[in-house]
C-alpha positions, 0 to 999 in steps of 0.5 A: 499499500502506498501512503501519500505524504501529508504536510507534516511528513514533508516538514520532517524530509525538509528540517532532517537536513543540516543546510535545509536547516541552516537556510529556514535561521538565516532567513528567521533571524536574517529576513527575507534573502536573495539566492545567490547571497544565501547560497553564496554561505554554502559551500556547494553547487548552485544547483544544489542548493535551488534544489534545498530550495526547492523541498523549502519551497515544496513543505510550505515552509519558503514562500518565494518573490522577484524584486527585477532578476532577483529570486527572494526568499522568506520564512513562512512558519506556519508549516511550523504549528502542525509540526508542533500540533503533531509534536505535543503529546509527545511532551505531556508523555516525557513530562508526564515521566520526568514529573512521575521520576522527579517523585520517584527520587524525591521518595529515595532522597526521604528514605 
């Protein structure tokens, strides 16, 4: 049975690369950037860098606009909210487990 990729799957796949995570960090911290400006920061060919941007764009994490002959990319954080919703139950799970561990350790300390 072939499974289609969901939005969360695409976001996870996009975030799996340290290069793509760094691109997102740059855009988050420094705002919209021209492709050439960002590409100059990475030791890779321009077509390889463009492929990294395509993955982020396909996941909905970037938007692209044209300014003259330049392509400008901007962070689109909304898909990260879906990821936060997906991760929420796991965060609660671990918070409960750590609270239980804290109780056990407190009991041991009292003995």
